[in-house]
Steps between C-alpha positions, in 0.01 A plus 500: 500500500706434805331534839622805695658404826467701822835584649506446876751721682638453850451783748699595802269606780480552877320210671254511788431175685129457577402328822192285470395660171519405130440753220369406156515702175215756448433488877522797732649419838506712821764398750700644790876503527716586795830315448792724415592283207149522351481880556839540334383299195182700484689831508729374215188401303350852542823655381524285188169469322289350780570142381563231760515120516256362754539137611396307803748374764480126559507524876261772629658472850839622369556871581808531282483246214801446278481462125450124524196563712311669218283325246663541156173574321327824583362805324634816359286773647450874483471698823185706483482658849696516826349619826681533835325305777540507881864477604761451225296272275369570150183382322561427133258459217653314204362359170630175365625535135650169388617176649879472521775276629817587693802406289756625747524716811778758476455669838349417838600810703370757567218352289453224246574565136436224251514443122149376409366363172138523391352149522193485282251207520498242218248527225204256526545227235266511206221258531484530881196737515257229622739408787545871582124555511448190716776605748372855521147378569634264768698776669196737499267227639737415774559864579122555525482204744788660693311831520191322621699334782693823577248777441726788599647539148447844346216510247725673238746210517233241441362696206851537361572130516174392344527755217869412415532364146879491468664195668815686596307786645276262688795312656678818616180676610395210712842417648580865562177588687394189686661463852718190423833401665807665346631165381191432298487850347865464413441165338247661267729799427790278410304269269549603130249247356158662525311174485710367786431825689128439475551140610696623803221742592241228466702275739539786744125579510414131533721482811381833638133409452548164669654670802222759518237226483667315786522825707132569434408148618710537817336832571152351459583210739641738762203740468252209546 
């Protein structure tokens, strides 16, 4: 019996450039928008099924990024709620649905429109379960050390990470909720190999923990 193949279809969607934020699938994100281009893209989304492509801009200082200033990998999301805030800004709540990649940008004004293609992660090779378990344990242990050095992390986040049993969910839950630089979050989002994703997270937490230990040592010296 032949294996049934999943047909992946491109979608044409309005695009909102996120400044300093990276969304992951199955994650709910609250963010404010005020740029005319972003508001126009949001309005188009609300008029056509509430779907929008959310991706980070590479330079957060850029007020009006062009298409080449957007990361190509982002997330197709569903707009759940829009609230008007002080002035002309809007506060948006969106839920990430699936990772996707920009294939082409057909419009930049008055808002971005892109053809995007769902971009699923690769299957974990058979026989790799021991490596998966080892990497998951490493990430969780490093995360627990990170929490001990940075104790302001929400209790629910800590519980969620420790309880995670799926490697893909673990990688996206950690990267999506821990306050890491955009470049590091984006590196995790763009990686299709789940084993490599876990390795990247382990490397990130090794570096973060080393910095936090140094900061704690400096603080103790200054205090004494």
